[in-house]
Backbone as JSON, one array per atom type, in Angstrom:
{
  "sequence": "MELILLRHGKAEDSNPGGDAQRALVEKGHDQARRAARLLHAIDRLPHIVLSSPRLRARETAETFCEAAEIPGPVMQGWLDCGMDPETALQELRAFSDFDRVMIVGHEPDFSSLVEWLLGCSGSSVEVKKGSLVGIEIHPPAWHAVLMFVIPPKMIGKR",
  "N": [[37.37, -5.84, -33.04], [34.35, -4.17, -32.41], [33.46, -2.71, -29.48], [30.71, -2.03, -27.58], [29.61, -0.2, -24.91], [26.92, -0.14, -22.72], [25.67, 1.49, -20.16], [23.64, 0.47, -17.47], [20.21, 1.58, -17.27], [18.33, 4.16, -15.53], [17.48, 3.25, -12.27], [15.59, 1.84, -9.48], [16.06, 3.44, -6.29], [16.46, 1.87, -4.08], [15.89, -1.53, -2.93], [13.96, -3.9, -1.21], [14.91, -6.5, -1.48], [17.61, -6.22, -1.8], [20.64, -4.85, -3.34], [21.16, -6.18, -5.78], [18.65, -6.7, -6.73], [17.49, -4.36, -7.55], [15.26, -2.75, -9.63], [14.68, -1.46, -12.98], [13.37, 1.82, -13.45], [10.7, 3.51, -15.21], [11.98, 5.52, -16.71], [14.51, 4.39, -17.07], [13.96, 2.17, -18.72], [13.11, 3.6, -20.94], [15.5, 4.92, -21.61], [17.01, 2.73, -22.5], [15.51, 1.9, -24.74], [15.76, 4.18, -26.37], [18.51, 4.17, -26.81], [18.72, 1.86, -28.37], [17.26, 2.64, -30.65], [18.87, 4.74, -31.59], [21.36, 3.44, -32.18], [20.45, 1.71, -34.13], [19.69, 3.56, -36.1], [22.16, 4.6, -36.88], [23.35, 2.44, -37.95], [24.71, 0.64, -36.22], [24.06, -1.5, -34.59], [24.57, -4.04, -32.15], [26.01, -7.34, -32.64], [25.82, -9.23, -30.75], [24.61, -9.2, -27.41], [25.82, -8.83, -24.22], [25.28, -9.24, -20.76], [25.37, -8.03, -17.38], [24.28, -9.98, -14.6], [22.7, -8.68, -12.71], [19.53, -7.3, -11.81], [18.77, -4.68, -12.8], [20.6, -4.24, -14.88], [20.12, -6.46, -16.48], [17.42, -5.99, -17.19], [17.76, -3.62, -18.63], [19.32, -4.55, -20.78], [17.54, -6.45, -21.89], [15.35, -4.81, -22.6], [16.63, -3.14, -24.44], [17.37, -5.03, -26.46], [14.84, -5.96, -27.26], [13.7, -3.58, -28.29], [15.5, -3.11, -30.34], [15.05, -5.22, -31.91], [16.58, -7.61, -31.93], [18.27, -10.73, -31.06], [17.87, -11.81, -27.63], [19.72, -10.87, -24.59], [22.84, -12.32, -23.37], [23.6, -13.59, -20.32], [26.33, -12.77, -18.21], [28.47, -13.57, -15.71], [30.92, -12.31, -15.13], [30.45, -9.67, -15.72], [29.18, -8.56, -13.59], [28.86, -6.33, -10.73], [31.95, -4.93, -9.8], [33.64, -5.73, -11.8], [36.68, -6.54, -13.34], [39.03, -4.88, -15.4], [41.1, -6.3, -16.84], [40.23, -8.95, -16.65], [37.8, -8.68, -17.99], [38.66, -8.15, -20.63], [39.96, -10.56, -21.2], [37.77, -12.31, -21.05], [36.2, -11.36, -23.13], [37.51, -12.33, -25.33], [36.38, -14.75, -25.95], [34.3, -14.05, -27.53], [35.19, -13.2, -29.95], [34.48, -13.86, -32.52], [32.42, -12.26, -33.2], [31.74, -9.19, -34.75], [30.77, -6.87, -33.59], [30.16, -6.17, -30.34], [28.08, -5.77, -27.54], [28.21, -4.74, -24.18], [26.47, -4.74, -21.13], [26.36, -3.07, -18.16], [27.83, -1.81, -15.14], [28.77, 1.04, -13.06], [31.5, 1.73, -10.87], [32.77, 0.28, -12.78], [32.64, 0.37, -15.66], [33.77, 2.88, -16.28], [36.34, 2.47, -15.29], [37.16, 0.4, -16.99], [37.15, 1.71, -19.53], [39.06, 3.74, -19.04], [41.33, 2.14, -18.51], [41.62, 0.74, -20.96], [42.15, 2.88, -22.68], [44.39, 3.98, -21.61], [44.22, 5.98, -19.7], [43.96, 7.78, -16.56], [43.08, 8.53, -13.12], [40.34, 9.14, -12.59], [39.26, 10.14, -15.0], [37.22, 9.5, -16.69], [33.7, 9.15, -16.85], [30.96, 7.15, -16.95], [27.77, 7.7, -17.5], [24.42, 6.79, -16.33], [22.6, 4.98, -18.71], [24.22, 5.77, -20.8], [26.1, 5.47, -23.88], [29.07, 3.97, -25.02], [31.51, 3.64, -27.43], [34.09, 1.56, -28.48], [36.99, 0.54, -30.18], [38.5, -2.52, -30.08], [41.05, -5.06, -29.75], [41.17, -7.93, -28.66], [43.65, -10.26, -27.45], [44.95, -7.88, -26.86], [45.57, -4.89, -24.96], [45.12, -2.28, -25.62], [43.12, 0.38, -27.12], [40.81, 2.13, -29.32], [38.97, 4.99, -29.02], [35.72, 5.39, -30.15], [33.19, 6.62, -29.83], [31.34, 8.53, -27.38], [28.32, 8.79, -25.91], [26.19, 10.57, -24.06], [23.11, 10.06, -22.18], [21.36, 12.25, -22.49], [21.85, 13.14, -25.03], [20.93, 11.22, -26.69], [18.42, 11.33, -27.69], [14.84, 11.86, -27.87], [11.8, 10.42, -26.56]],
  "CA": [[36.01, -5.91, -32.53], [33.77, -2.96, -31.84], [32.86, -2.96, -28.18], [29.79, -0.97, -27.19], [29.2, -0.27, -23.52], [25.67, 0.52, -22.35], [25.47, 1.42, -18.71], [22.22, 0.25, -17.17], [19.41, 2.79, -17.14], [17.89, 4.63, -14.2], [16.85, 2.18, -11.49], [15.12, 2.17, -8.13], [17.12, 3.81, -5.37], [16.7, 0.73, -3.19], [14.94, -2.62, -3.05], [14.05, -4.75, 0.0], [15.68, -7.71, -1.8], [19.03, -5.9, -1.9], [21.12, -4.11, -4.5], [21.07, -6.99, -7.01], [17.25, -6.76, -7.15], [16.97, -3.04, -7.94], [14.68, -2.8, -10.97], [14.62, -0.21, -13.74], [12.15, 2.63, -13.45], [10.31, 3.73, -16.6], [13.02, 6.3, -17.37], [15.56, 3.46, -17.44], [13.5, 1.44, -19.91], [13.12, 4.57, -22.04], [16.9, 5.12, -22.01], [17.43, 1.56, -23.27], [14.83, 1.95, -26.04], [16.36, 5.25, -27.16], [19.84, 3.7, -27.24], [18.5, 0.92, -29.48], [16.85, 3.41, -31.84], [20.03, 5.48, -32.08], [22.32, 2.53, -32.81], [19.83, 1.25, -35.37], [19.73, 4.66, -37.07], [23.52, 4.81, -37.38], [23.8, 1.13, -38.41], [25.71, 0.18, -35.26], [23.49, -2.46, -33.65], [25.51, -5.12, -31.83], [25.72, -8.68, -33.12], [25.5, -9.97, -29.54], [24.54, -8.37, -26.21], [26.2, -9.52, -22.99], [24.78, -8.43, -19.65], [25.5, -8.36, -15.97], [23.06, -10.65, -14.14], [21.89, -7.85, -11.81], [18.23, -7.04, -12.41], [18.71, -3.42, -13.55], [21.36, -4.42, -16.12], [19.39, -7.45, -17.28], [16.25, -5.32, -17.77], [18.27, -2.69, -19.65], [19.71, -5.35, -21.95], [16.34, -7.03, -22.49], [14.59, -3.73, -23.24], [17.41, -2.75, -25.61], [17.25, -6.07, -27.49], [13.47, -5.95, -27.76], [13.53, -2.38, -29.11], [16.37, -3.24, -31.51], [14.59, -6.41, -32.63], [17.7, -8.55, -32.04], [18.17, -11.77, -30.02], [18.03, -11.35, -26.25], [21.08, -10.84, -24.04], [23.47, -13.48, -22.76], [24.07, -13.19, -19.0], [27.73, -13.07, -17.97], [28.84, -13.26, -14.33], [32.07, -11.41, -15.06], [29.99, -8.29, -15.88], [28.56, -8.11, -12.35], [29.57, -5.25, -10.04], [33.31, -5.29, -9.42], [34.33, -6.25, -12.97], [38.08, -6.16, -13.5], [39.3, -4.65, -16.82], [41.88, -7.38, -17.46], [39.33, -10.1, -16.76], [36.84, -8.38, -19.06], [39.3, -8.33, -21.93], [40.15, -12.0, -21.39], [36.45, -12.92, -21.29], [35.74, -10.93, -24.45], [38.17, -13.15, -26.35], [35.45, -15.82, -26.32], [33.3, -13.49, -28.44], [35.94, -12.57, -31.03], [33.83, -14.14, -33.8], [31.44, -11.2, -33.42], [32.38, -7.92, -35.1], [30.27, -5.8, -32.73], [29.67, -6.75, -29.08], [27.64, -4.82, -26.52], [28.15, -5.2, -22.8], [25.6, -3.91, -20.29], [26.87, -3.24, -16.8], [27.76, -0.9, -14.0], [29.84, 1.94, -12.63], [32.55, 2.41, -11.62], [33.46, -0.71, -13.62], [32.77, 0.8, -17.05], [34.75, 3.96, -16.35], [37.66, 1.85, -15.1], [37.49, -0.33, -18.22], [37.48, 2.68, -20.57], [40.34, 4.35, -18.67], [42.36, 1.12, -18.66], [41.82, 0.49, -22.38], [42.67, 4.07, -23.34], [45.6, 4.42, -20.94], [43.93, 7.16, -18.89], [43.87, 7.5, -15.13], [42.68, 9.65, -12.29], [38.91, 9.44, -12.71], [39.09, 11.0, -16.16], [36.05, 9.04, -17.44], [32.51, 8.79, -16.09], [29.91, 6.64, -17.83], [26.5, 7.97, -16.82], [23.35, 5.83, -16.56], [22.0, 5.07, -20.03], [25.2, 6.23, -21.8], [26.73, 4.54, -24.81], [30.48, 4.21, -25.31], [32.0, 2.74, -28.48], [35.54, 1.42, -28.46], [37.53, -0.52, -31.03], [39.5, -3.29, -29.34], [41.58, -6.25, -30.42], [41.62, -8.86, -27.61], [43.88, -9.94, -26.05], [45.68, -6.62, -26.67], [44.88, -4.06, -23.98], [44.89, -0.91, -26.11], [41.86, 0.57, -27.82], [40.55, 3.42, -29.95], [37.65, 5.5, -28.68], [34.93, 5.74, -31.32], [32.18, 7.58, -29.43], [30.73, 8.57, -26.05], [27.05, 9.49, -26.08], [25.42, 10.59, -22.83], [21.69, 9.84, -22.44], [20.68, 13.48, -22.91], [22.09, 13.36, -26.46], [20.45, 10.06, -27.42], [17.14, 11.64, -28.34], [13.61, 11.86, -27.07], [10.92, 9.25, -26.69]],
  "C": [[35.6, -4.52, -32.07], [33.09, -3.37, -30.54], [31.99, -1.77, -27.82], [29.39, -1.21, -25.74], [27.89, 0.48, -23.37], [25.53, 0.37, -20.86], [23.98, 1.27, -18.46], [21.51, 1.59, -16.99], [19.06, 3.1, -15.69], [17.1, 3.53, -13.51], [16.33, 2.71, -10.16], [16.3, 2.55, -7.26], [17.47, 2.67, -4.43], [15.63, -0.33, -3.45], [15.08, -3.48, -1.8], [14.85, -6.03, -0.23], [17.17, -7.47, -1.93], [19.39, -5.26, -3.22], [20.93, -4.88, -5.8], [19.65, -7.02, -7.56], [16.65, -5.4, -7.49], [16.52, -3.07, -9.39], [14.78, -1.44, -11.66], [13.31, 0.51, -13.44], [11.84, 2.92, -14.92], [11.36, 4.54, -17.36], [14.16, 5.4, -17.84], [15.2, 2.64, -18.66], [13.53, 2.36, -21.13], [14.55, 4.82, -22.54], [17.39, 3.95, -22.87], [16.79, 1.55, -24.66], [15.45, 3.02, -26.94], [17.75, 4.87, -27.66], [19.71, 2.75, -28.42], [18.14, 1.67, -30.76], [18.04, 4.16, -32.44], [21.0, 4.55, -32.8], [21.75, 1.94, -34.1], [19.95, 2.32, -36.46], [21.12, 4.88, -37.65], [24.17, 3.48, -37.81], [24.93, 0.58, -37.53], [25.12, -0.79, -34.24], [24.5, -3.58, -33.39], [25.05, -6.45, -32.42], [25.39, -9.61, -31.96], [25.5, -8.98, -28.38], [24.84, -9.24, -25.0], [25.8, -8.64, -21.82], [25.2, -8.96, -18.3], [24.2, -9.05, -15.54], [22.2, -9.82, -13.19], [20.64, -7.37, -12.53], [18.22, -5.79, -13.28], [19.48, -3.52, -14.87], [20.62, -5.38, -17.04], [18.17, -6.81, -17.94], [16.66, -4.31, -18.84], [18.6, -3.45, -20.92], [18.49, -5.94, -22.65], [15.51, -5.98, -23.23], [15.3, -3.27, -24.5], [17.21, -3.75, -26.75], [15.86, -6.1, -28.1], [13.25, -4.77, -28.71], [14.34, -2.47, -30.4], [15.96, -4.41, -32.41], [15.75, -7.35, -32.97], [17.55, -9.6, -30.96], [18.49, -11.2, -28.64], [19.46, -11.48, -25.74], [21.52, -12.18, -23.47], [24.05, -13.0, -21.42], [25.51, -13.67, -18.79], [28.09, -12.63, -16.56], [29.99, -12.28, -14.2], [31.69, -9.94, -15.23], [29.3, -7.75, -14.63], [29.41, -7.0, -11.72], [30.94, -5.75, -9.58], [34.12, -5.88, -10.57], [35.75, -5.67, -13.07], [38.39, -5.97, -14.99], [40.09, -5.78, -17.5], [41.04, -8.63, -17.64], [38.34, -9.89, -17.9], [37.45, -8.62, -20.42], [39.55, -9.81, -22.21], [38.83, -12.69, -21.73], [35.92, -12.57, -22.68], [36.39, -11.71, -25.59], [37.24, -14.26, -26.84], [34.42, -15.36, -27.35], [33.95, -12.84, -29.66], [35.38, -12.88, -32.42], [32.79, -13.08, -34.16], [32.17, -9.9, -33.72], [32.0, -6.79, -34.15], [29.59, -6.43, -31.51], [29.25, -5.62, -28.15], [27.72, -5.49, -25.16], [27.3, -4.2, -22.01], [26.01, -4.16, -18.85], [26.81, -1.99, -15.97], [28.95, 0.05, -13.9], [30.28, 1.49, -11.24], [33.3, 1.49, -12.6], [33.67, -0.23, -15.05], [33.78, 1.92, -17.19], [36.16, 3.41, -16.21], [38.09, 1.11, -16.35], [37.91, 0.64, -19.33], [38.84, 3.32, -20.27], [41.5, 3.37, -18.92], [42.67, 0.88, -20.14], [42.47, 1.66, -23.1], [43.96, 4.6, -22.71], [45.43, 5.71, -20.16], [43.96, 6.77, -17.42], [43.34, 8.72, -14.39], [41.24, 10.08, -12.45], [38.62, 10.39, -13.87], [37.86, 10.64, -16.99], [34.92, 8.75, -16.47], [31.43, 8.38, -17.08], [28.59, 6.76, -17.08], [25.46, 6.91, -17.17], [22.74, 6.06, -17.94], [22.95, 5.54, -21.13], [25.68, 5.1, -22.67], [28.18, 4.95, -25.02], [30.89, 3.18, -26.36], [33.51, 2.76, -28.52], [35.94, 0.32, -29.43], [38.64, -1.21, -30.24], [39.94, -4.49, -30.16], [42.1, -7.22, -29.36], [42.6, -9.88, -28.18], [44.68, -8.67, -25.81], [44.88, -5.71, -25.74], [44.59, -2.66, -24.48], [43.62, -0.84, -26.96], [41.81, 1.94, -28.46], [39.12, 3.82, -29.6], [36.93, 5.93, -29.94], [33.87, 6.78, -30.98], [31.82, 7.43, -27.96], [29.47, 9.4, -26.21], [26.27, 9.44, -24.77], [23.91, 10.49, -23.13], [20.94, 11.1, -22.92], [20.84, 13.75, -24.41], [21.53, 12.22, -27.32], [19.09, 10.31, -28.07], [15.99, 11.54, -27.37], [12.82, 10.59, -27.34], [10.46, 9.15, -28.1]]
}
């Protein structure tokens, strides 16, 4: 399975409703649209998009799917803040019928997942807002092959 990580885009610094209700700002929506255009251009659109239920991740996933003209995201509680790499890999087994799966979520969870899958440690990975990371995995095995890391500044312009 190809696993594509899309970290949520730029969001509000705070929200009176709490962290879970922080919405994307326009730059965050733009980051999601640009990610969709890039993956479409390189023929790497996901077959399914899974998202954290937090507002900023959900909006990133929805904007991505709309721009990519693919079905909307499926909310997954295990992608919420505090995601555990081993749990993520176990949960991804349920989606093994899909060749290419995108997950939309948070830091430091994504960096921890990438480090864990690649056998790295010591804060050697940082997934910035709006970044794309492509990894080849074979659940339930824990090892992976890094295919690409694309920070938002390299994804293109509006």
